[in-house]
KOLTOR-132285 format. One line per field, with one value per residue: residue number from 1; residue in three letters; chain; x negated, y negated, z of N, C-alpha, C, CB in turn. Coordinates in steps of 0.2 Angstrom, whole numbers, plus 5000, padded with zeros to 4 digits. Each point is the difference from the previous one (the first is absolute). Glycine has a CB too. Layout:
KOLTOR-132285
pos	(NUM,...) .
code	(ALA,...) .
unit	(A,...) .
n.u	(X,...) .
n.v	(Y,...) .
n.w	(Z,...) .
ca.u	(X,...) .
ca.v	(Y,...) .
ca.w	(Z,...) .
c.u	(X,...) .
c.v	(Y,...) .
c.w	(Z,...) .
cb.u	(X,...) .
cb.v	(Y,...) .
cb.w	(Z,...) .
//
This chain:
KOLTOR-132285
pos	(1,2,3,4,5,6,7,8,9,10,11,12,13,14,15,16,17,18,19,20,21,22,23,24,25,26,27,28,29,30,31,32,33,34,35,36,37,38,39,40,41,42,43,44,45,46,47,48,49,50,51,52,53,54,55,56,57,58,59,60,61,62,63,64,65,66,67,68,69,70,71,72,73,74,75,76,77,78,79,80,81,82,83,84,85,86,87,88,89,90,91,92,93,94,95,96,97,98,99,100,101,102,103,104,105,106,107,108,109,110,111,112,113,114,115,116,117,118,119,120,121,122,123,124,125,126,127,128,129,130,131,132,133,134,135,136,137,138,139,140,141,142,143,144,145,146,147,148,149,150,151,152,153,154,155,156,157,158,159,160,161,162,163,164,165,166,167,168,169,170,171,172,173,174,175,176,177,178,179,180,181,182,183,184,185,186,187,188,189,190,191,192) .
code	(MET,LEU,ASN,LEU,PHE,ARG,HIS,LEU,PHE,GLN,ALA,ILE,PHE,TYR,SER,ASN,THR,LEU,GLN,ILE,LEU,LYS,ARG,VAL,GLN,HIS,ASP,GLU,LYS,LEU,THR,ILE,MET,LYS,TYR,ARG,PHE,LEU,ASN,LEU,VAL,TRP,LEU,LEU,PRO,SER,TYR,LEU,ALA,PHE,ILE,MET,VAL,GLN,GLN,ALA,ASN,VAL,TYR,ARG,GLY,THR,ILE,HIS,THR,TYR,ASN,ASN,GLY,GLU,SER,ILE,ALA,ALA,ASP,VAL,ILE,ASP,PHE,ASP,ILE,LYS,GLN,ILE,ALA,ALA,GLN,SER,ASN,GLY,TYR,VAL,VAL,LEU,GLU,PHE,ILE,ASP,PRO,ASP,GLY,ASP,VAL,GLN,GLU,ARG,LYS,LEU,SER,LEU,SER,VAL,GLN,MET,ALA,HIS,GLN,ILE,MET,ASN,THR,SER,VAL,ILE,PRO,ILE,ARG,TYR,GLN,GLU,ASN,THR,PHE,GLN,GLU,ILE,VAL,MET,ILE,PRO,THR,TYR,GLU,LEU,GLN,LYS,GLY,MET,ALA,LEU,SER,ASN,LEU,GLY,VAL,ALA,PHE,ILE,GLY,PHE,ALA,VAL,LEU,VAL,THR,VAL,SER,ILE,PHE,VAL,THR,ARG,PHE,ALA,ASN,LYS,LYS,ALA,VAL,GLN,GLY,SER,PRO,ASP,LEU,THR,VAL,GLU,ARG,ILE,ASP,ILE) .
unit	(A,A,A,A,A,A,A,A,A,A,A,A,A,A,A,A,A,A,A,A,A,A,A,A,A,A,A,A,A,A,A,A,A,A,A,A,A,A,A,A,A,A,A,A,A,A,A,A,A,A,A,A,A,A,A,A,A,A,A,A,A,A,A,A,A,A,A,A,A,A,A,A,A,A,A,A,A,A,A,A,A,A,A,A,A,A,A,A,A,A,A,A,A,A,A,A,A,A,A,A,A,A,A,A,A,A,A,A,A,A,A,A,A,A,A,A,A,A,A,A,A,A,A,A,A,A,A,A,A,A,A,A,A,A,A,A,A,A,A,A,A,A,A,A,A,A,A,A,A,A,A,A,A,A,A,A,A,A,A,A,A,A,A,A,A,A,A,A,A,A,A,A,A,A,A,A,A,A,A,A,A,A,A,A,A,A,A,A,A,A,A,A) .
n.u	(4384,4996,5011,5012,4998,5000,5014,5007,4995,5006,5014,5001,4994,5009,5014,4998,4997,5014,5008,4993,5004,5015,5001,4993,5010,5012,4995,4999,5015,5005,4992,5006,5015,4998,4998,5011,5011,4994,5006,5014,4995,5006,5015,4999,4997,5011,5011,4997,5001,5015,5003,4995,5010,5013,4998,4998,5014,5007,4995,5005,5014,5003,4997,5008,5013,4999,4999,5011,5013,5013,5000,5006,5010,4992,5015,4989,5005,4992,4994,4990,4991,4993,4996,4988,4995,4999,5011,5012,5002,5014,5003,5007,5009,4998,5014,4993,5009,4984,5003,5008,5013,4991,5009,4983,5004,4985,4999,4992,4991,5005,4984,5010,4999,5011,5010,5000,5004,5014,5006,5012,4999,5015,4989,4983,5002,4993,4991,5008,4985,5008,4985,4993,4990,5014,5015,5001,4993,5012,5000,4997,4985,4993,4990,5000,4995,4987,4995,5000,4991,4989,4999,4998,4988,4992,5000,4994,4987,4996,5000,4991,4989,4999,4999,4988,4991,5002,4996,4986,4998,5006,4990,4987,5004,5002,4986,4992,5006,4997,4984,4999,5009,5008,4985,5000,5010,4987,5014,4986,5009,4992,5003,5001) .
n.v	(4443,4985,4998,5005,4988,4989,5004,5001,4985,4993,5006,4994,4986,4997,5004,4990,4987,5002,5001,4987,4992,5004,4995,4986,4997,5003,4989,4989,5002,4999,4986,4994,5004,4994,4986,5001,4999,4985,4996,5003,4986,4996,5006,4987,4989,5007,4998,4985,4998,5005,4990,4987,5003,5001,4986,4992,5006,4994,4986,5000,5005,4989,4989,5006,5001,4986,4993,5009,5005,4996,4991,5016,4995,5015,5004,5003,5014,5001,4990,5014,4992,5016,4996,5011,4998,4987,5000,4989,5005,4994,5004,4986,5011,4985,5004,4988,5000,5003,4986,5013,4996,5012,5000,4998,5012,4993,5011,4985,5011,4989,5000,5003,4986,5004,5004,4985,4993,5010,5003,4993,5003,5006,4992,5005,4984,5012,4990,5011,4999,5014,5005,4995,5011,4996,5006,4991,4985,5005,4984,5007,5005,4986,5000,5015,5003,4991,5006,5015,4996,4993,5012,5011,4992,5000,5015,5003,4990,5007,5014,4995,4996,5014,5008,4991,5003,5016,5002,4994,5011,5013,4997,5000,5014,5007,4996,5006,5015,5002,4998,5008,5013,4998,4999,5016,4998,5008,5006,4999,5011,4990,5016,4987) .
n.w	(5510,4998,4988,5010,5011,4989,4994,5014,5003,4987,5002,5014,4996,4989,5008,5012,4990,4993,5014,5005,4987,5001,5015,4997,4988,5010,5010,4989,4996,5015,5001,4987,5005,5015,4993,4988,5012,5004,4985,5008,5007,4984,5006,5010,4989,4990,5012,5002,4984,5001,5012,4991,4988,5010,5006,4986,4995,5013,4997,4986,5003,5011,4990,4988,5008,5006,4986,4992,5010,4993,5014,5002,5013,5002,5005,5012,4990,5014,5012,5004,5010,4998,5015,4992,5017,5001,4986,5002,4984,4998,4987,4997,4991,4993,4994,4989,4988,4994,4995,4994,5010,5009,5013,5003,5011,5004,5012,5004,5009,5010,5005,5011,4991,4990,5011,5007,4986,4999,5017,4994,4982,4996,4990,4999,4992,4991,4993,4991,4992,4993,5002,5016,5006,5006,4991,5014,5004,5012,4995,5014,4995,4990,5012,5002,4986,5001,5013,4994,4988,5010,5010,4988,4995,5014,5002,4986,5003,5013,4993,4988,5010,5007,4987,4993,5013,5000,4984,5002,5011,4992,4988,5009,5006,4986,4995,5013,5000,4985,5002,5013,4997,5012,5006,4997,5012,5005,5008,5010,5007,5011,5007,5011) .
ca.u	(5005,5000,5003,5007,5002,4999,5006,5006,5000,5001,5008,5004,4999,5003,5007,5002,4999,5005,5007,5000,5000,5007,5004,4999,5003,5007,5001,4999,5006,5005,4999,5002,5007,5003,4999,5004,5007,5001,5002,5008,5002,5002,5007,5003,5001,5003,5007,5001,5000,5007,5005,4999,5003,5007,5002,5000,5006,5006,5000,5002,5007,5005,5000,5003,5007,5003,5000,5003,5006,5007,5003,5006,5002,5000,5004,4997,5004,4998,4995,4999,4994,4999,4995,4997,4994,4999,5001,5007,5000,5007,5001,5006,5003,5003,5004,5001,5001,4994,5001,5004,5007,5000,4999,4994,4999,4993,4999,4994,4998,4999,4997,5004,5001,5005,5006,5003,5002,5006,5003,5007,5002,5003,4998,4994,4997,4994,4998,4999,4997,4999,4994,4994,4997,5004,5006,5004,4997,5005,4998,4999,4994,4995,4994,4997,4998,4994,4995,4998,4996,4993,4997,4998,4994,4994,4998,4997,4994,4995,4999,4996,4993,4997,4999,4995,4994,4999,4999,4993,4995,5001,4998,4993,4998,5001,4995,4993,5000,5001,4993,4995,5003,5000,4994,5001,5001,4997,5003,4995,5003,4996,5003,4998) .
ca.v	(5000,4993,4996,5002,4997,4993,4999,5000,4994,4994,5000,4999,4993,4995,5001,4997,4993,4997,4999,4994,4994,4999,4998,4993,4996,5001,4996,4993,4998,4999,4994,4994,4999,4998,4993,4997,5000,4994,4995,5000,4994,4994,5000,4996,4993,5000,5000,4993,4995,5001,4997,4993,4998,5001,4995,4994,5000,4999,4992,4996,5002,4997,4993,5000,5001,4994,4994,5000,5004,4997,5000,5004,5002,5007,5003,5006,5006,5004,4998,5004,4999,5006,5000,5006,4999,4993,4997,4998,4998,5001,4999,4997,5002,4994,5001,4994,5000,4997,4995,5003,5002,5006,5001,5003,5001,5001,5002,4997,5002,4994,5000,4998,4993,4998,5003,4996,4994,5001,5005,4999,4996,5005,4997,4997,4997,5003,4998,5007,5000,5007,5002,4997,5004,4999,4998,4997,4997,4998,4993,4998,5004,4999,4998,5006,5005,4997,5001,5007,5003,4998,5003,5007,4999,4998,5006,5005,4997,5001,5007,5001,4998,5005,5007,5000,5000,5007,5004,4999,5004,5007,5002,5000,5006,5006,5000,5001,5007,5004,5000,5003,5006,4999,5003,5006,5000,5006,5002,5004,5002,4999,5003,4997) .
ca.w	(5006,5002,4995,5001,5005,4998,4996,5005,5005,4996,4998,5006,5002,4995,4999,5007,4999,4996,5003,5005,4996,4997,5006,5002,4995,5001,5006,4998,4996,5005,5004,4996,4999,5006,5001,4994,5002,5004,4996,5000,5005,4996,4998,5005,4997,4994,5002,5002,4994,4997,5004,4999,4994,5001,5005,4996,4996,5004,5001,4994,4998,5004,4998,4993,5000,5004,4996,4993,5000,5000,5007,5000,5007,5000,5006,5004,5000,5005,5003,5006,5003,5003,5005,5001,5004,5001,4994,4998,4993,4998,4993,4998,4994,4997,4994,4997,4993,4997,4995,4994,5002,5003,5008,5002,5007,5002,5007,5002,5006,5004,5007,5006,5000,4994,5002,5005,4997,4996,5004,5001,4994,4996,4994,5000,4994,4997,4993,4996,4994,4998,4997,5003,5005,5006,4997,5004,5006,5004,5001,5007,5002,4995,5003,5004,4995,4998,5005,5001,4994,5001,5006,4998,4995,5005,5004,4995,4998,5006,5000,4994,5001,5005,4997,4995,5004,5003,4995,4998,5004,5000,4993,5000,5004,4996,4994,5003,5002,4994,4997,5005,5003,5007,5003,5002,5008,5003,5007,5004,5006,5005,5006,5006) .
c.u	(5000,5004,5008,5003,5000,5006,5006,5000,5002,5008,5004,5000,5003,5008,5003,4999,5005,5006,5000,5000,5007,5005,4999,5003,5008,5002,5000,5005,5006,4999,5001,5007,5003,5000,5004,5007,5001,5002,5008,5002,5003,5008,5004,5000,5004,5008,5002,5000,5007,5005,4999,5004,5007,5003,5000,5005,5007,5001,5002,5007,5005,5000,5003,5007,5004,5000,5004,5006,5007,5002,5007,5002,5001,5004,4996,5004,4998,4994,4998,4992,4998,4994,4997,4993,4999,5001,5008,5000,5008,5000,5007,5002,5004,5003,5001,5001,4994,5002,5004,5007,5000,4999,4994,5000,4993,4999,4993,4997,4998,4995,5005,5001,5004,5007,5004,5002,5007,5005,5008,5003,5003,4999,4993,4998,4994,4998,4999,4997,4999,4993,4994,4998,5004,5007,5005,4996,5006,4998,4998,4993,4994,4994,4997,4998,4993,4994,4998,4995,4993,4997,4998,4994,4994,4998,4997,4993,4995,4998,4996,4993,4996,4998,4995,4993,4998,4999,4993,4995,5000,4997,4992,4997,5001,4995,4993,5000,5000,4993,4995,5002,5000,4994,5002,5000,4997,5003,4995,5004,4995,5003,4997,5000) .
c.v	(4993,4995,5001,4996,4992,4998,5000,4994,4994,5000,4998,4992,4995,5001,4996,4992,4997,5000,4995,4993,4998,4998,4993,4995,5000,4995,4993,4997,4999,4994,4994,4999,4998,4992,4996,4999,4994,4994,4999,4994,4994,5000,4995,4993,4999,5000,4993,4995,5001,4996,4992,4998,5001,4994,4993,4999,4999,4992,4996,5001,4996,4992,4999,5000,4994,4994,5001,5005,4997,5000,5004,5001,5007,5002,5005,5005,5004,4997,5004,4999,5007,4998,5007,4999,4993,4996,4999,4998,5001,4999,4996,5002,4994,5002,4993,5001,4996,4995,5003,5003,5007,5000,5004,5002,5003,5002,4997,5002,4993,5001,4998,4992,4998,5002,4995,4993,5001,5005,4999,4996,5005,4998,4997,4997,5003,4997,5007,4998,5007,5001,4996,5004,5000,4998,4996,4997,4997,4993,4999,5003,4998,4998,5006,5006,4998,5001,5007,5002,4997,5003,5008,5000,4998,5006,5005,4997,5001,5008,5002,4998,5004,5006,5000,5000,5006,5004,4999,5004,5007,5002,5000,5006,5006,5001,5002,5007,5005,5001,5003,5007,4999,5004,5007,5000,5007,5001,5004,5001,5000,5003,4997,5005) .
c.w	(5003,4996,5001,5006,4999,4996,5004,5004,4996,4998,5006,5002,4995,5000,5007,4999,4996,5003,5005,4996,4997,5006,5002,4995,5001,5006,4999,4996,5005,5004,4996,4999,5006,5001,4995,5002,5004,4996,4999,5004,4996,4998,5005,4997,4994,5002,5003,4995,4997,5004,5000,4994,5001,5004,4996,4995,5003,5002,4994,4997,5004,4999,4993,5000,5004,4995,4993,5000,5000,5008,5000,5008,5000,5006,5003,5000,5006,5003,5006,5002,5004,5005,5001,5003,5001,4993,4999,4993,4998,4992,5000,4993,4997,4994,4997,4993,4996,4995,4993,5002,5002,5007,5001,5007,5001,5007,5001,5007,5004,5006,5005,5000,4995,5002,5005,4997,4996,5004,5000,4994,4995,4992,5000,4994,4997,4994,4997,4993,4997,4997,5002,5005,5006,4997,5004,5006,5004,5003,5008,5003,4996,5003,5004,4995,4997,5005,5002,4995,5001,5005,4998,4995,5004,5003,4995,4997,5005,5000,4994,5001,5005,4997,4995,5003,5003,4994,4997,5004,5000,4993,5001,5004,4996,4995,5003,5002,4994,4997,5005,5002,5008,5004,5003,5008,5002,5007,5004,5007,5006,5006,5006,5005) .
cb.u	(4998,4989,4990,4998,4995,4988,4994,5000,4991,4988,4997,4999,4990,4989,4999,4997,4988,4994,5001,4993,4988,4998,5000,4989,4991,5001,4996,4988,4996,5002,4992,4989,5000,4996,4989,4992,5001,4992,4989,5001,4991,4988,4999,4997,4989,4991,4999,4995,4987,4997,4999,4989,4990,4999,4996,4988,4993,4999,4991,4988,4996,4998,4990,4990,4998,4996,4989,4989,4992,5003,4994,4997,5005,4989,5011,4994,5001,5005,5003,5008,5001,5004,5006,5005,4995,4991,4989,5003,4988,5004,4994,4997,5000,4992,5006,4993,5013,4993,4990,4989,5004,4995,5013,4994,5012,4996,5007,5003,4995,5012,4988,4996,4989,4991,4996,4993,4988,4993,4990,4999,4991,5009,5012,4996,5006,5003,4994,5010,4995,5013,5006,5004,4989,4990,4999,5009,4989,5004,5007,5013,5007,5009,5004,5008,5012,5007,5005,5011,5010,5004,5006,5012,5008,5004,5009,5012,5005,5005,5010,5010,5004,5006,5012,5008,5002,5007,5012,5003,5001,5010,5010,5000,5003,5012,5007,4999,5006,5012,5002,4997,4996,5013,4996,4995,5010,4989,5012,4990,5009,4994,5002,5003) .
cb.v	(5012,5003,5001,5011,5009,5000,5004,5013,5006,5000,5009,5012,5004,5001,5011,5011,5002,5004,5012,5008,5002,5008,5012,5004,5002,5012,5009,5002,5006,5012,5006,5002,5009,5011,5002,5005,5012,5004,5002,5012,5004,5000,5012,5008,4998,5006,5012,5003,5001,5011,5010,5000,5004,5012,5007,5000,5008,5012,5002,5001,5011,5008,4998,5005,5012,5005,4997,4998,5008,5004,4989,5006,4989,5001,4997,4992,5000,5010,4988,5008,4987,5007,4990,5004,5011,5003,5005,4997,5003,4996,5011,4990,5012,4992,5011,4994,5001,5010,4993,5003,4992,5005,4999,4994,5003,4993,5010,4991,5011,4995,4998,5010,4999,5002,5012,5005,4996,4998,5001,4999,4992,5002,4998,5009,4990,5011,4989,5005,4988,5001,5004,4988,4998,4998,5010,5008,4997,5011,4996,5000,5009,4996,4988,4997,5003,4992,4990,5002,5000,4989,4992,5003,4996,4989,4998,5004,4992,4990,5002,4998,4988,4995,5003,4993,4988,4998,5000,4988,4990,5000,4995,4987,4994,4999,4991,4988,4996,4997,4990,4988,5007,4999,4989,5005,4992,4999,4999,4995,5007,4990,5011,4989) .
cb.w	(5002,5005,4992,4995,5007,5001,4990,5000,5007,4996,4992,5004,5005,4993,4993,5007,5001,4990,4999,5008,4997,4991,5003,5005,4992,4995,5007,5000,4989,5001,5007,4994,4991,5005,5006,4992,4999,5008,4994,4997,5009,4996,4996,5010,5005,4993,5002,5011,4998,4995,5008,5006,4993,4999,5010,5002,4993,5005,5009,4997,4996,5009,5007,4996,4999,5011,5005,4996,5006,4988,5002,4988,5002,4994,4995,5007,4988,4995,4997,4996,5001,4990,5006,4990,4997,5009,4995,5012,4997,5011,4997,5008,5002,5005,5004,5009,5002,5002,5005,4996,4992,4990,5002,4991,5001,4990,5000,4992,4996,4996,4995,5007,5004,4992,4998,5008,4999,4989,5007,5012,5001,5009,4997,5008,5003,5005,5003,5006,5002,4998,4991,4997,4996,5008,4993,4997,4994,5004,4990,5001,5005,4993,5001,5009,4997,4993,5005,5006,4992,4996,5008,5001,4991,5001,5009,4997,4993,5006,5006,4993,4998,5009,5003,4992,5003,5010,4997,4996,5007,5007,4994,5000,5010,5002,4993,5004,5010,4998,4994,5003,4991,4999,5003,4990,5000,4993,4995,4995,4994,4996,4994,4997) .
//
């Protein structure tokens, strides 16, 4: 009879111990996964790196088209400035004959500063080079376009540097917590 109780006690104790161990291992895996998701913070610096490459290409493409493109007089077909809350932007639709003799019509988005420089103009001198990153450069807004691309590049670089620094610390924290695990919190009720 004593052997029966001992075997029964061992069966209950060992099965509960195994269940507890399995639950602890499962909780540790969840804790590790929870902290591993913090590594997704690296998506932000990679997005800003993409923006920096794109703005560098805009800058280089603007200079390349301005220096090597064909000078053409483009007619303004449509022009509009939109004021939405505190933001203002606009667009211009240009029609011109390219060097091959084909009629081209292009819609270009504009910042407010660019729009004010060409607001009362019906013919805009442009530089056009087909199959480049920046095919059209409006000559009156060339310096502003270059400056905006450089300032966008600078802002993206500052954001990139800050986010890389933050991401390094977040990754260190996540790796440390994944190895150590989070401390067990004990909630005690104290009645006064």
